[in-house]
C-alpha positions in Angstrom: 94.1 90.0 94.9 97.1 92.3 94.8 96.5 93.4 91.4 92.8 93.9 92.1 93.5 96.5 95.2 95.4 98.4 93.5 93.1 98.8 90.6 90.2 99.7 92.8 92.2 102.0 94.7 94.0 103.7 91.4 90.6 104.3 89.8 87.5 105.0 92.4 89.9 106.1 95.7 88.5 110.0 96.4 91.9 110.4 98.5 94.3 109.0 96.3 96.1 112.2 96.0 96.5 112.6 99.8 98.6 108.8 100.3 102.1 109.8 101.5 103.4 106.3 99.7 103.9 105.9 96.0 100.9 103.1 95.5 102.6 101.7 92.4 105.5 101.2 94.9 103.5 99.7 97.5 101.8 97.4 94.8 105.5 96.4 94.0 106.7 95.7 97.4 104.0 93.8 98.6 103.8 91.2 95.4 106.1 89.0 97.3 104.1 89.1 100.6 101.3 87.7 98.6 103.0 85.1 96.9 105.0 83.9 99.3 102.2 83.9 102.0 102.8 80.6 103.8 99.2 80.2 105.4 95.8 82.2 105.5 96.8 84.3 108.4 99.7 85.5 106.4 98.0 86.2 103.2 95.3 88.1 105.2 98.1 90.2 107.5 99.7 91.1 103.8 96.4 92.3 102.5 96.3 94.6 105.4 99.4 95.4 105.5 99.4 96.6 101.9 95.8 98.1 102.6 96.7 100.6 105.6 98.9 102.5 103.1 95.5 104.4 101.7 95.6 105.9 105.2 92.0 106.0 105.3 89.6 105.6 108.3 87.1 103.7 105.7 89.6 101.7 105.0 88.0 98.7 106.9 88.9 95.0 106.2 86.2 92.2 107.2 88.1 88.9 107.6 87.3 86.5 109.9 91.2 85.8 110.0 91.9 88.9 111.1 89.2 89.3 113.7 90.4 86.1 115.2 94.0 87.4 115.1 93.2 90.3 116.9 91.1 88.6 119.2 87.1 88.8 119.6 87.1 88.5 123.6 88.5 91.6 125.9 88.4 92.5 129.7 85.4 94.3 131.7 87.1 97.5 131.2 87.9 100.2 128.5 90.7 102.2 127.7 91.4 105.4 125.8 94.9 107.1 124.8 95.0 110.1 126.8 98.8 111.9 127.1 100.0 109.3 125.0 98.8 106.5 127.9 96.7 103.7 127.6 94.3 104.7 130.3 91.1 102.9 132.1 88.4 105.0 131.4 85.7 102.8 132.6 85.1 99.5 134.2 82.4 97.1 133.9 80.0 96.4 136.9 82.0 93.0 137.3 82.8 91.6 141.0 86.1 89.6 139.9 87.0 93.0 137.9 86.8 94.9 141.2 88.3 92.6 143.4 91.3 92.5 141.5 91.8 96.6 142.2 91.6 98.0 138.6 90.5 101.3 138.8 89.5 104.5 136.4 92.6 106.4 135.5 94.7 103.2 136.1 97.7 103.3 133.0 98.5 99.9 131.3 101.9 99.7 130.6 102.0 96.1 129.3 99.9 93.1 128.4 100.8 89.7 128.0 104.7 91.0 128.5 104.1 93.4 125.6 104.9 96.8 126.3 102.1 99.2 125.1 104.2 101.2 122.6 105.5 97.8 120.8 101.7 96.8 120.6 100.4 100.1 119.0 103.8 99.7 116.5 102.5 96.2 115.9 99.0 96.9 115.6 99.5 99.6 113.7 100.9 98.1 110.5 97.5 96.1 109.8 95.2 99.3 110.6 93.8 101.9 108.3 93.6 105.4 110.0 93.3 108.9 108.4 95.5 110.4 111.2 97.3 109.3 114.4 94.4 110.2 116.8 92.4 108.0 114.8 94.4 105.0 115.0 95.2 105.1 118.5 91.0 105.2 118.7 90.8 102.0 116.4 93.7 100.5 118.5 91.9 100.9 121.6 89.0 99.0 120.5 91.5 96.0 120.2 94.3 96.5 122.6 93.3 94.2 125.2 91.8 91.5 123.2 92.7 88.0 122.7 91.0 84.3 122.6 87.9 83.7 124.6 88.5 82.7 127.8 92.3 83.2 128.0 94.2 84.9 130.8 95.5 88.7 130.0 98.3 89.4 132.1 98.6 93.5 132.8 101.4 95.3 134.4 99.6 98.8 135.4 100.7 101.5 137.2 98.5 103.4 139.9 98.1 107.3 140.7 100.8 106.8 143.1 102.9 105.9 140.7 103.2 102.2 142.2 103.2 99.3 139.7 102.0 95.9 139.9 101.0 93.0 137.9 97.0 91.6 137.7 95.8 88.6 135.9 92.2 88.8 134.5 90.1 86.5 132.1 89.4 87.2 128.8 85.6 86.9 128.0 83.3 87.6 124.8 80.1 87.9 127.6 81.8 91.1 128.5 80.8 92.5 125.3 77.3 93.1 126.7 78.9 95.7 129.1 79.4 97.8 126.2 75.5 99.2 125.6 75.2 100.4 128.8 78.8 101.9 128.7 78.7 103.5 125.4 81.2 106.4 125.4 80.7 106.8 129.1 77.7 109.3 129.0 75.1 106.2 128.7 74.2 107.0 132.6 73.4 110.6 132.2 70.3 112.1 130.3 70.5 112.6 126.5 69.3 116.3 126.6 69.4 118.4 130.0 69.8 121.6 131.0 73.4 122.2 132.5 72.3 126.0 133.7 69.1 127.5 132.7 71.0 129.4 129.9 72.9 126.5 128.4 71.1 123.3 126.9 73.3 120.2 126.2 72.4 117.1 123.9 74.2 113.7 123.5 74.4 113.4 119.7 75.8 109.9 120.5 72.2 108.8 121.6 69.7 111.5 120.2 67.2 110.5 118.0 65.7 112.2 115.1 62.3 112.2 116.9 63.7 113.6 120.1 64.8 116.7 118.1 61.4 118.8 117.9 61.2 118.6 122.1 64.6 119.3 122.3 64.3 122.8 120.6 61.3 123.1 122.3 63.1 122.5 125.7 65.8 124.9 124.8 63.7 127.6 123.6 64.5 130.1 126.4 68.2 129.4 126.4 71.5 131.3 125.1 73.5 128.4 124.2 73.4 124.3 123.3 76.3 122.1 123.4 76.0 119.4 121.0 78.0 116.5 122.3 79.3 114.8 119.0 82.1 112.5 120.6 80.7 109.2 118.9 78.6 108.3 116.1 75.5 110.4 115.4 71.7 109.0 114.6 71.0 111.3 111.5 70.1 113.9 113.4 72.2 116.6 111.2 69.1 116.9 109.0 66.8 117.4 111.5 68.4 119.5 113.7 70.2 121.8 111.1 67.0 123.5 109.6 66.7 124.8 112.9 69.8 126.8 113.3 69.4 129.0 110.3 66.3 130.7 108.9 68.0 130.9 105.3 67.0 128.6 102.3 70.0 127.1 99.7 72.5 126.9 102.2 75.4 124.6 101.1 77.2 122.5 103.8 79.7 120.1 102.0 81.4 120.0 98.6 81.6 116.7 97.1 83.6 115.5 94.3 84.3 111.2 93.2 86.4 109.9 90.1 84.5 108.7 87.3 86.9 106.4 85.9 84.3 105.5 83.1 85.3 109.0 81.7 89.0 108.5 81.3 90.1 109.3 77.7 93.8 108.7 78.3 96.0 106.6 80.6 97.0 109.8 82.6 94.1 112.1 83.4 90.5 111.0 85.0 87.4 112.8 85.1 85.5 113.8 88.3 82.0 114.7 89.3 81.4 117.5 91.6 78.1 118.6 93.2 77.3 120.6 96.5 75.3 119.5 99.1 72.6 121.4 100.9 71.3 121.0 104.4 67.5 120.5 104.1 65.2 123.4 104.3 64.5 125.8 107.2 62.1 125.0 109.7 60.8 127.0 112.8 61.4 127.4 115.4 64.8 129.0 114.5 67.1 129.0 117.3 69.5 132.1 117.5 71.6 131.4 120.7 75.1 130.1 120.2 75.8 126.6 119.6 78.9 124.4 120.1 79.8 121.3 119.2 82.0 118.9 121.2 85.1 116.8 119.1 87.6 114.5 119.5 88.9 111.3 117.7 85.8 109.2 118.2 84.3 111.7 115.9 84.0 110.2 112.2 82.3 110.4 109.0 78.6 111.0 109.9 79.7 112.7 112.9 82.2 115.1 110.8 79.3 115.5 108.1 77.3 116.7 110.9 79.8 119.1 112.1 79.8 120.7 108.5 76.0 121.0 108.6 76.3 123.0 111.8 79.1 125.0 110.4 77.1 126.3 107.3 73.8 126.8 109.4 75.0 128.8 112.0 78.9 128.9 112.3 78.6 126.7 114.9 82.1 126.6 116.5 83.8 123.3 117.4 85.7 122.4 120.9 87.8 119.7 121.5 90.5 117.8 119.7 91.2 116.4 116.1 88.7 114.3 114.5 89.0 111.0 113.0 89.7 112.9 109.2 87.2 110.2 107.4 84.3 111.2 105.2 82.7 110.5 102.0 80.7 107.3 101.5 82.0 103.8 102.1 82.4 101.6 99.4 83.3 98.3 99.2 85.1 95.4 97.0 85.7 91.7 97.6 89.3 89.8 96.8 90.1 86.1 97.3 89.7 84.6 100.4 86.3 86.2 101.4 87.8 89.4 102.2 85.6 92.6 102.3 87.6 96.0 101.7 86.2 99.4 101.8 87.2 102.9 101.2 86.1 106.6 101.0 84.2 106.8 97.5 83.7 110.3 97.9 86.0 113.2 98.5 84.1 115.5 101.1 85.5 119.2 102.1 83.9 122.1 103.4 82.0 124.0 101.5 84.5 126.5 101.1 86.8 123.9 99.8 89.1 123.2 102.8 89.9 119.7 103.3 88.6 117.7 105.7 90.0 114.4 105.3 93.3 113.2 107.6 92.7 116.7 108.9 89.5 116.3 110.5 87.4 119.3 112.1 89.9 121.9 113.4 88.6 122.9 116.9 87.9 126.4 117.7 88.8 125.9 121.2 91.4 123.2 121.7 91.4 120.9 124.8 92.2 117.1 125.5 91.1 115.1 128.4 94.2 114.9 131.1 94.9 111.6 133.0 94.6 113.7 136.5 90.7 114.4 135.0 90.0 111.4 134.4 90.7 110.0 137.8 89.1 113.1 139.2 86.1 112.0 137.1 85.9 115.4 135.4 84.8 115.8 132.1 87.5 118.9 130.6 85.6 119.3 127.2 82.5 119.8 128.6 83.8 122.0 130.8 85.9 124.1 128.7 82.4 124.4 126.6 80.6 125.7 129.4 83.4 128.1 130.4 83.5 129.4 126.5 
């Protein structure tokens, strides 16, 4: 298993030159962990520990054993890491939960006796990410998790800095709330006029069949805010043709390793190509456009940014994105484990690095704990101001 992981990454991983750690050294250090694994869990954790060194947000590990280790049941609440704190950003409509007195804006200091910082450090050993912002996002998905029907003891801090302990029951049934909660915007309209001059579209929920009506609704506006703080539904290919009247507009620079072309043990052939946005399509939107981004913007979301940037110079407002783009590729190893990685190196059309760096905001703004408690969307506010 260790040999196959090393080989596939060595010959096929598009971003091996960005890896901080020497891959040969990682391989040598990992062999004893694989060989001496005392049980199935130890083996799967050894795989995860080796694999997280590739530093790729597409470096997922499909393993029932690891899923069980991190826990499949959560609590009726969402958290995000805001100002380096685990902050409650959503509560589910659960009566027991409300009785317990957990509120949006509360800070989780400990869970099951483990301090937040220690929990982050432990989980970080086994989770792949392209940058720190993305890592904390991935951890937030599992931060509260554990086995179904188990108790979770939370130490929380309220807005007045008062601390208390709360016991809640984890349940797989809480997953039913996620489609309604989404990224916290599911109760708002997918598209709307913020003012007569500013249109808004939530690309996390907008689908391609809505695009034509959206542009018709926004035809008299001076600006559109595209909210890409989530994952899109393939709309970059239907929106971008309306943002330019130019033909043959290239948006992304692709390259990948072609190991079958290797002639010696030192050099690697590469395949290069450029990707164009679809041909222009009337009506053309001539107003300003901005795209809201943060650590939840990954892969196709970042690619959407490349398309809009190339089409009309769309500006980015928010914070660092996940920095993971380039066709999720997979392979299997013993133990019914599936590993994935980025098969293509995708860059801005001018060659600038996207992987790890992410989309760079033209206007940097992050949510604050106070803003969360006040129910304000500070990133959207800044876009409107801009």
